[in-house]
N, CA, C and O atoms as a DFTB+ gen file, in Angstrom:
380 C
 N C O
     1  1      32.886     -61.402     -14.363
     2  2      32.201     -61.428     -13.113
     3  2      33.169     -60.689     -12.351
     4  3      34.300     -60.282     -12.616
     5  1      32.000     -60.579     -10.740
     6  2      33.032     -60.756      -9.587
     7  2      33.234     -62.742      -9.148
     8  3      32.677     -63.833      -9.274
     9  1      34.892     -61.817      -8.391
    10  2      35.920     -62.839      -7.876
    11  2      34.169     -63.922      -6.885
    12  3      33.013     -63.523      -6.743
    13  1      34.634     -64.885      -6.575
    14  2      33.894     -66.057      -5.729
    15  2      34.617     -66.382      -4.604
    16  3      35.633     -67.056      -4.430
    17  1      33.383     -65.342      -3.374
    18  2      33.704     -65.200      -2.289
    19  2      33.854     -66.886      -1.063
    20  3      34.636     -67.231      -0.177
    21  1      32.582     -67.510      -1.733
    22  2      32.600     -68.446      -0.863
    23  2      31.631     -69.655      -1.778
    24  3      30.661     -69.307      -2.452
    25  1      32.039     -70.951      -1.673
    26  2      31.285     -72.078      -2.891
    27  2      31.552     -73.129      -1.961
    28  3      32.617     -73.538      -1.499
    29  1      29.941     -73.611      -1.713
    30  2      29.903     -75.077      -1.339
    31  2      28.798     -75.478      -2.276
    32  3      28.113     -74.831      -3.068
    33  1      28.853     -77.209      -1.819
    34  2      27.961     -77.963      -2.415
    35  2      26.746     -78.073      -0.909
    36  3      26.777     -78.240       0.310
    37  1      26.061     -77.916      -1.693
    38  2      24.462     -78.753      -0.478
    39  2      23.828     -79.558      -1.497
    40  3      23.851     -79.598      -2.727
    41  1      22.955     -80.512      -0.079
    42  2      22.343     -81.222      -0.406
    43  2      20.993     -80.337       0.077
    44  3      21.014     -79.899       1.227
    45  1      20.026     -80.111      -0.621
    46  2      18.576     -79.678      -0.480
    47  2      17.721     -80.069       0.084
    48  3      16.722     -79.498      -0.352
    49  1      17.407     -80.896       1.018
    50  2      15.468     -81.775       1.309
    51  2      14.564     -80.525       0.721
    52  3      14.468     -79.416       1.248
    53  1      13.841     -81.020      -0.655
    54  2      12.761     -80.557      -0.773
    55  2      11.636     -81.136      -0.546
    56  3      10.749     -81.245      -1.393
    57  1      11.583     -81.493       0.437
    58  2      10.070     -82.611       1.144
    59  2       9.242     -81.687       1.460
    60  3       8.128     -81.958       1.012
    61  1       9.276     -80.480       2.165
    62  2       8.461     -79.619       2.419
    63  2       7.384     -79.259       1.135
    64  3       6.163     -79.271       1.290
    65  1       7.960     -78.983       0.033
    66  2       7.009     -78.563      -0.895
    67  2       5.977     -79.458      -1.527
    68  3       5.265     -79.339      -2.524
    69  1       6.178     -80.662      -0.352
    70  2       4.491     -81.595      -0.797
    71  2       4.227     -81.124      -0.012
    72  3       5.394     -81.017       0.367
    73  1       3.749     -80.696       0.661
    74  2       2.725     -79.932       1.969
    75  2       1.720     -78.939       0.979
    76  3       0.512     -78.712       1.054
    77  1       2.900     -78.395      -0.097
    78  2       2.151     -77.548      -1.152
    79  2       0.866     -78.224      -1.590
    80  3       0.603     -79.390      -1.296
    81  1      -0.174     -77.181      -2.536
    82  2      -1.455     -78.488      -3.213
    83  2      -0.657     -78.561      -4.387
    84  3       0.059     -77.703      -4.903
    85  1      -0.956     -79.975      -4.789
    86  2      -0.697     -80.559      -5.785
    87  2       0.152     -79.614      -7.294
    88  3       1.068     -80.073      -7.975
    89  1      -0.576     -78.112      -7.481
    90  2      -0.210     -77.769      -8.687
    91  2       0.750     -76.912      -8.379
    92  3       1.446     -76.725      -9.376
    93  1       1.094     -76.338      -7.514
    94  2       2.143     -75.726      -6.654
    95  2       3.415     -75.677      -6.287
    96  3       4.085     -74.740      -5.855
    97  1       3.835     -77.437      -6.632
    98  2       5.022     -78.316      -5.924
    99  2       6.327     -77.410      -6.215
   100  3       7.113     -76.672      -5.621
   101  1       6.122     -77.813      -7.220
   102  2       7.762     -76.918      -8.492
   103  2       7.972     -75.876      -7.374
   104  3       8.756     -76.003      -6.433
   105  1       6.774     -74.330      -7.724
   106  2       6.890     -73.524      -7.605
   107  2       7.579     -73.210      -5.927
   108  3       8.554     -72.500      -5.678
   109  1       6.782     -73.932      -5.002
   110  2       7.631     -74.211      -3.889
   111  2       8.493     -74.429      -3.642
   112  3       9.179     -73.903      -2.765
   113  1       8.841     -75.594      -4.588
   114  2      10.717     -75.832      -4.313
   115  2      11.524     -75.236      -4.893
   116  3      12.654     -75.411      -4.438
   117  1      11.462     -74.604      -5.697
   118  2      12.100     -73.024      -6.024
   119  2      12.275     -72.292      -4.948
   120  3      13.256     -71.637      -4.597
   121  1      11.141     -72.467      -4.395
   122  2      10.729     -70.946      -3.058
   123  2      12.182     -71.591      -1.914
   124  3      13.174     -70.998      -1.491
   125  1      11.725     -72.957      -1.731
   126  2      13.249     -73.296      -0.460
   127  2      14.195     -73.406      -0.774
   128  3      15.067     -73.424       0.096
   129  1      14.714     -73.588      -2.669
   130  2      15.900     -73.730      -2.865
   131  2      16.367     -71.943      -2.482
   132  3      17.259     -71.792      -1.647
   133  1      15.821     -70.859      -3.033
   134  2      15.831     -69.719      -2.488
   135  2      16.464     -69.317      -1.358
   136  3      17.586     -68.814      -1.299
   137  1      15.381     -69.656      -0.054
   138  2      15.781     -69.764       1.343
   139  2      16.719     -69.902       1.720
   140  3      17.331     -69.206       2.530
   141  1      17.243     -71.522       0.821
   142  2      17.793     -72.127       1.860
   143  2      19.366     -71.423       1.363
   144  3      20.170     -70.989       2.189
   145  1      19.567     -71.415       0.100
   146  2      20.380     -70.096       0.240
   147  2      21.019     -69.165       0.817
   148  3      22.173     -69.200       1.246
   149  1      20.345     -68.398       0.832
   150  2      19.982     -67.032       1.438
   151  2      20.315     -67.528       3.082
   152  3      21.244     -66.864       3.541
   153  1      19.882     -68.317       3.838
   154  2      20.274     -68.562       5.004
   155  2      21.169     -69.402       5.088
   156  3      21.424     -69.567       6.281
   157  1      21.892     -70.134       4.341
   158  2      23.464     -71.048       4.894
   159  2      24.082     -69.942       4.038
   160  3      25.202     -70.452       4.001
   161  1      24.217     -68.858       3.346
   162  2      24.930     -68.193       2.804
   163  2      25.045     -66.697       2.636
   164  3      25.700     -66.019       1.845
   165  1      24.171     -66.368       3.663
   166  2      23.779     -64.869       4.803
   167  2      23.763     -63.611       3.225
   168  3      24.347     -62.547       3.431
   169  1      23.346     -63.735       2.303
   170  2      22.616     -62.732       1.798
   171  2      21.414     -62.221       0.615
   172  3      20.453     -62.651       1.254
   173  1      21.143     -61.965       0.084
   174  2      19.573     -61.145      -0.452
   175  2      19.599     -61.858      -1.500
   176  3      19.026     -62.945      -1.582
   177  1      20.252     -61.338      -2.400
   178  2      20.076     -62.064      -3.573
   179  2      20.374     -63.330      -4.360
   180  3      21.414     -63.966      -4.527
   181  1      19.112     -63.494      -4.793
   182  2      19.680     -64.949      -4.987
   183  2      19.575     -65.461      -7.053
   184  3      18.966     -64.749      -7.851
   185  1      19.993     -66.207      -7.289
   186  2      20.276     -66.342      -8.843
   187  2      20.586     -67.715      -8.909
   188  3      21.722     -68.168      -8.768
   189  1      18.961     -68.765      -9.254
   190  2      19.007     -69.593      -9.179
   191  2      19.385     -70.209     -11.175
   192  3      18.703     -69.559     -11.968
   193  1      20.270     -71.229     -11.818
   194  2      20.593     -71.630     -12.608
   195  2      19.442     -71.980     -13.381
   196  3      18.480     -72.415     -12.747
   197  1      19.325     -71.856     -14.884
   198  2      18.184     -72.683     -15.730
   199  2      18.277     -73.783     -15.812
   200  3      17.377     -74.426     -16.351
   201  1      19.912     -74.668     -15.072
   202  2      20.068     -76.067     -15.444
   203  2      18.893     -76.905     -13.818
   204  3      18.155     -77.888     -13.877
   205  1      19.265     -75.781     -12.309
   206  2      18.546     -76.451     -11.661
   207  2      17.341     -76.160     -11.475
   208  3      16.694     -76.778     -10.629
   209  1      16.603     -74.843     -12.455
   210  2      15.279     -74.864     -12.729
   211  2      15.049     -75.820     -13.374
   212  3      14.410     -76.646     -12.722
   213  1      15.252     -76.103     -14.308
   214  2      14.693     -77.457     -15.813
   215  2      14.593     -78.834     -14.637
   216  3      13.527     -79.445     -14.568
   217  1      15.880     -79.283     -13.667
   218  2      15.527     -80.187     -13.099
   219  2      14.202     -80.453     -12.375
   220  3      13.433     -81.401     -12.531
   221  1      14.111     -79.443     -11.578
   222  2      12.841     -78.996     -10.513
   223  2      11.292     -79.462     -11.475
   224  3      10.301     -80.106     -11.132
   225  1      11.645     -78.837     -12.696
   226  2      10.234     -78.888     -13.455
   227  2      10.214     -79.957     -14.214
   228  3       9.245     -80.110     -14.959
   229  1      11.354     -81.001     -14.192
   230  2      11.496     -81.966     -14.954
   231  2      10.352     -82.707     -14.929
   232  3       9.746     -82.995     -15.961
   233  1      10.080     -82.968     -14.072
   234  2       9.122     -83.762     -14.014
   235  2       7.037     -83.460     -13.544
   236  3       6.161     -84.220     -13.131
   237  1       7.063     -82.125     -13.875
   238  2       6.419     -81.860     -13.895
   239  2       6.113     -80.397     -12.499
   240  3       7.123     -80.062     -11.880
   241  1       5.006     -79.801     -12.203
   242  2       4.643     -78.962     -11.218
   243  2       4.477     -79.665     -10.112
   244  3       4.889     -79.382      -8.988
   245  1       3.509     -81.123     -10.642
   246  2       3.212     -81.823      -9.055
   247  2       4.241     -82.866      -8.442
   248  3       4.150     -83.280      -7.286
   249  1       5.356     -83.295      -9.453
   250  2       6.396     -84.210      -8.242
   251  2       7.569     -83.464      -8.723
   252  3       8.017     -83.970      -9.751
   253  1       8.150     -82.530      -8.358
   254  2       9.302     -82.056      -8.145
   255  2      10.286     -82.868      -6.954
   256  3       9.824     -82.933      -5.815
   257  1      11.650     -83.486      -7.237
   258  2      12.139     -84.222      -6.926
   259  2      12.493     -83.930      -5.298
   260  3      12.855     -82.800      -4.970
   261  1      12.359     -85.096      -4.216
   262  2      12.659     -84.851      -3.064
   263  2      13.884     -83.818      -2.624
   264  3      13.838     -82.821      -1.904
   265  1      14.685     -84.260      -3.130
   266  2      16.399     -83.916      -2.537
   267  2      16.969     -82.823      -4.018
   268  3      16.585     -82.757      -5.185
   269  1      17.814     -82.247      -3.397
   270  2      18.462     -81.867      -4.490
   271  2      19.830     -81.232      -4.309
   272  3      20.058     -80.408      -3.423
   273  1      21.037     -81.801      -5.494
   274  2      22.352     -81.487      -4.845
   275  2      23.192     -80.161      -5.993
   276  3      23.583     -80.262      -7.156
   277  1      23.210     -79.143      -5.149
   278  2      23.269     -78.047      -5.896
   279  2      24.914     -77.585      -5.297
   280  3      25.535     -77.898      -4.281
   281  1      25.192     -76.810      -6.323
   282  2      26.467     -75.949      -5.726
   283  2      26.093     -74.700      -5.212
   284  3      24.944     -74.309      -5.417
   285  1      26.782     -74.102      -4.657
   286  2      26.126     -72.748      -4.250
   287  2      27.582     -71.755      -3.905
   288  3      28.445     -71.909      -3.041
   289  1      27.428     -70.728      -4.948
   290  2      28.488     -69.576      -5.124
   291  2      28.026     -67.892      -4.510
   292  3      26.992     -67.275      -4.769
   293  1      29.038     -67.518      -3.751
   294  2      28.693     -66.139      -3.131
   295  2      29.695     -64.936      -3.890
   296  3      30.901     -65.179      -3.881
   297  1      29.439     -64.224      -4.253
   298  2      30.544     -63.669      -4.858
   299  2      30.718     -62.233      -4.432
   300  3      29.979     -61.678      -3.619
   301  1      31.651     -61.721      -4.982
   302  2      32.546     -60.405      -3.427
   303  2      30.899     -59.187      -4.244
   304  3      30.879     -57.969      -4.066
   305  1      30.138     -59.704      -4.789
   306  2      29.217     -58.013      -4.392
   307  2      27.942     -58.518      -3.859
   308  3      26.933     -57.815      -3.808
   309  1      28.024     -60.463      -3.228
   310  2      26.544     -60.539      -2.471
   311  2      25.870     -61.761      -2.968
   312  3      25.352     -62.733      -2.417
   313  1      26.022     -61.449      -3.990
   314  2      24.805     -62.155      -4.951
   315  2      25.341     -63.674      -5.086
   316  3      26.463     -64.134      -5.302
   317  1      23.831     -64.374      -4.830
   318  2      24.515     -65.844      -4.935
   319  2      23.621     -66.761      -5.686
   320  3      22.411     -66.907      -5.856
   321  1      24.839     -67.372      -6.097
   322  2      24.471     -68.701      -7.414
   323  2      24.256     -69.461      -7.039
   324  3      24.858     -69.837      -6.034
   325  1      23.319     -70.145      -7.562
   326  2      22.907     -71.762      -7.835
   327  2      22.852     -72.447      -8.232
   328  3      21.799     -72.506      -8.867
   329  1      23.781     -73.723      -8.378
   330  2      23.916     -73.983      -9.819
   331  2      23.943     -75.363      -9.322
   332  3      23.943     -75.656      -8.127
   333  1      23.975     -76.470     -10.613
   334  2      24.219     -77.546     -10.201
   335  2      25.345     -77.800     -10.490
   336  3      25.617     -77.141     -11.493
   337  1      26.755     -78.806      -9.964
   338  2      27.802     -79.362     -10.122
   339  2      28.066     -79.516     -11.040
   340  3      29.158     -78.972     -11.204
   341  1      27.576     -80.204     -12.334
   342  2      28.122     -80.581     -13.251
   343  2      27.826     -79.226     -14.675
   344  3      28.186     -79.258     -15.852
   345  1      27.140     -78.291     -14.003
   346  2      27.306     -76.584     -14.918
   347  2      28.582     -76.158     -14.496
   348  3      29.450     -75.831     -15.305
   349  1      28.746     -76.142     -13.263
   350  2      30.302     -75.724     -12.481
   351  2      30.914     -75.982     -13.474
   352  3      31.203     -75.159     -14.343
   353  1      31.285     -77.542     -13.483
   354  2      32.594     -77.886     -14.079
   355  2      32.710     -77.323     -15.844
   356  3      33.573     -76.609     -16.355
   357  1      31.603     -77.901     -16.411
   358  2      31.441     -76.643     -17.491
   359  2      31.957     -75.902     -17.832
   360  3      32.744     -75.772     -18.770
   361  1      31.422     -75.017     -16.790
   362  2      31.971     -73.564     -17.172
   363  2      33.107     -73.546     -16.814
   364  3      33.676     -72.698     -17.502
   365  1      33.770     -73.981     -16.144
   366  2      35.414     -73.805     -16.254
   367  2      36.261     -74.504     -16.711
   368  3      37.482     -74.386     -16.605
   369  1      35.228     -75.832     -17.635
   370  2      36.159     -76.015     -19.022
   371  2      36.378     -74.919     -20.208
   372  3      37.463     -74.818     -20.780
   373  1      35.189     -74.064     -20.545
   374  2      34.693     -73.026     -21.411
   375  2      35.970     -72.185     -20.994
   376  3      36.855     -72.007     -21.830
   377  1      36.079     -71.675     -19.742
   378  2      36.900     -70.250     -19.184
   379  2      38.024     -70.597     -19.319
   380  3      38.945     -69.836     -19.021
């Protein structure tokens, strides 16, 4: 794996996902997370972890969370990784 260049914790507001139709809110929330990561970390390719995806979809497509706390890392290749802070701690323990 490439070295981490930048690593920050953000609280991403997902209230704009509720402007989408009821059945498409979780999908809109995922796209909002990607756009937020691109804007704040200045990169193109964004990879969202399974933990973040499961948290957004945990209450179904109609009720994603209003905000989510995530850890965003940018590696030396310019790839942006979005994950939960708990996932990052577990990853460090296994390494």
